[in-house]
PLY file of the C-alpha trace (Angstrom):
ply
format ascii 1.0
element vertex 114
property float x
property float y
property float z
element edge 113
property int vertex1
property int vertex2
end_header
200.07 252.57 84.45
199.78 255.29 81.76
196.43 255.90 80.11
195.94 253.44 77.28
198.61 251.11 78.64
196.20 249.08 80.79
193.77 248.78 77.87
196.64 247.63 75.63
197.57 245.12 78.34
193.98 243.78 78.41
193.81 243.49 74.62
197.20 241.76 74.55
196.22 239.37 77.30
192.98 238.49 75.55
194.77 237.86 72.25
197.32 235.66 74.03
194.56 233.69 75.78
192.70 233.15 72.50
195.94 232.11 70.78
196.82 229.60 73.51
193.28 228.18 73.53
193.79 227.41 69.86
197.21 225.92 70.57
198.93 228.37 68.25
202.44 229.70 68.70
203.15 233.39 68.25
204.82 232.41 64.99
201.66 230.61 63.81
199.47 233.59 64.66
201.84 236.07 63.04
201.96 233.99 59.87
198.16 233.59 59.70
197.57 237.29 60.38
200.32 238.45 58.03
202.13 240.51 60.66
205.51 240.22 62.35
206.12 237.83 65.22
207.85 240.55 67.25
204.75 242.74 66.86
202.53 239.90 68.11
204.84 239.55 71.12
204.70 243.28 71.88
200.90 243.28 71.57
200.55 240.31 73.92
202.84 241.97 76.47
200.78 245.17 76.31
203.72 247.14 74.92
201.93 247.94 71.67
198.30 248.78 71.01
197.24 247.26 67.67
195.30 249.36 65.19
191.77 248.28 64.47
192.93 246.98 61.09
195.59 244.81 62.77
193.10 243.63 65.40
190.74 242.54 62.63
193.57 240.54 61.01
194.37 238.90 64.34
190.70 238.06 65.00
190.40 236.46 61.56
193.61 234.50 62.12
192.22 233.27 65.45
188.91 232.46 63.77
186.93 234.62 66.20
184.59 237.55 65.76
186.21 240.92 66.37
183.92 241.51 69.34
185.47 238.50 71.10
188.84 240.26 71.24
187.17 243.17 73.05
184.95 241.04 75.29
186.28 241.73 78.78
184.12 240.15 81.42
183.64 242.44 84.40
184.11 245.72 82.53
181.73 247.85 84.55
179.95 250.58 82.65
177.89 252.04 85.49
176.82 255.53 84.38
176.44 256.94 87.88
179.94 255.92 88.87
182.03 255.10 85.78
184.82 252.57 86.22
188.42 253.42 85.41
188.15 251.11 82.40
185.11 253.00 81.12
186.83 256.36 81.49
189.94 255.04 79.78
187.87 253.68 76.89
186.15 257.03 76.44
189.54 258.75 76.46
190.88 256.41 73.78
187.87 256.94 71.53
188.59 260.64 71.09
191.79 259.84 69.21
190.24 257.39 66.73
189.18 258.27 63.19
185.45 258.24 62.43
185.53 254.97 60.47
187.11 253.12 63.42
184.59 254.68 65.84
181.75 253.41 63.62
183.28 249.93 63.61
183.61 249.96 67.40
180.00 251.14 67.71
178.85 248.14 65.65
181.03 245.92 67.83
179.55 247.42 71.02
176.03 246.85 69.77
176.86 243.23 69.04
178.39 242.72 72.49
175.39 244.29 74.24
173.01 241.93 72.44
174.83 238.80 73.69
0 1
1 2
2 3
3 4
4 5
5 6
6 7
7 8
8 9
9 10
10 11
11 12
12 13
13 14
14 15
15 16
16 17
17 18
18 19
19 20
20 21
21 22
22 23
23 24
24 25
25 26
26 27
27 28
28 29
29 30
30 31
31 32
32 33
33 34
34 35
35 36
36 37
37 38
38 39
39 40
40 41
41 42
42 43
43 44
44 45
45 46
46 47
47 48
48 49
49 50
50 51
51 52
52 53
53 54
54 55
55 56
56 57
57 58
58 59
59 60
60 61
61 62
62 63
63 64
64 65
65 66
66 67
67 68
68 69
69 70
70 71
71 72
72 73
73 74
74 75
75 76
76 77
77 78
78 79
79 80
80 81
81 82
82 83
83 84
84 85
85 86
86 87
87 88
88 89
89 90
90 91
91 92
92 93
93 94
94 95
95 96
96 97
97 98
98 99
99 100
100 101
101 102
102 103
103 104
104 105
105 106
106 107
107 108
108 109
109 110
110 111
111 112
112 113
């Protein structure tokens, strides 16, 4: 799986799980988030990686905190032997603008305090 693709797949899967837990259709979520239904479908399939702005819209539409969308149980962040997920995350961060990195830092701090 190409770099970034597996992370997009995890984000999409998490969004789908949250949507189904709330008994929402893709149409319902798209309407609440103000984005296209085909884009929701592509995100859930892992074919598209949503921008942070879009992820925020989706989180609000699902009535969850942004950190919940990124809360992947079992994501090992062992410093001595970094997981593939950790290395992929670090690789993705280098391409983000500073404002999105700051937002993700706040999110990470919130997740680590749970």
